[in-house]
N, C-alpha and C positions, 0 to 999 in steps of 0.2 A: 819893600816898596808897597804902598798901599793901594788896595783895590778901589778901581773907579765903578760907581755903579751907574747903570743907565737904563731908561724904560723904553722899550720898543713894543710895537703891536706887531705880534705874528699871528697870520692865519685868522684876523680878527679879534686877537685876545690880547690885551696887555699884559707884559712880562718885565720883569726886572733883571737883568745879568749885571753881575760885577767880575771884571778884569783888570788886570794889569795894565796900567796905562799903553805900556808898548803892545800890547795886543789888541789895543782899539785901534792904535795907529797903523797898525798890518790889517786889519780889516777894513779901514777907511782905504788903505790903498788898493786893496784887492777889490773893494766896491769899485772905486774910481776907475781902475785898470778894467772892469767889467763893465763899466758904466751905469750900474745900477746904483740904488740908496742902499744904505747900511742895512736897514731891515729887509730888504729883498734879499741881499746876501746872506744875511743870519738866516731867513726862512728857508734859503737853498740847502745851506748846511744842516739845518735843523732837519730838511727833508730827507737828505741822505744818510743820516745818522739812523733812520728807521728802516735801513733795505732788508733786515734779516729779523721777520717774525719770531723766529725761534732763539732770538739772542735779546738779552736785556740791552738796549741803547746805552751807549755812554751820556753822561750829563752833558747838555747844552754847552756848558761853559768849556767842559774839556774838549768837546769837539769842535768848538771856535778856537781855542788855542792848538789844537793838531791842525786844523786848516790854515792857520797864521803861519806855523812852523813850515809846513807844506808849500805855503806861499813862495816863501824866501828860500827855501830848499831848490825848489824849482828854477828860481831866479839867478841861483850862484852858478 
């Protein structure tokens, strides 16, 4: 499955992310459930991956995939 690249503004900076379409769909569902925009949701996930300064945070794309999986796991 091909990656889909999207550009977002996070914390005032433009960035591009490439994810599989199913993950974008999951993130959009998460954002809709929380009544926030996709950039706001991605910023929250981005902030959450920086909680332990002693550890190198995972890549943002990895953190987004894990969040999407957790979303569906919690709904099951």
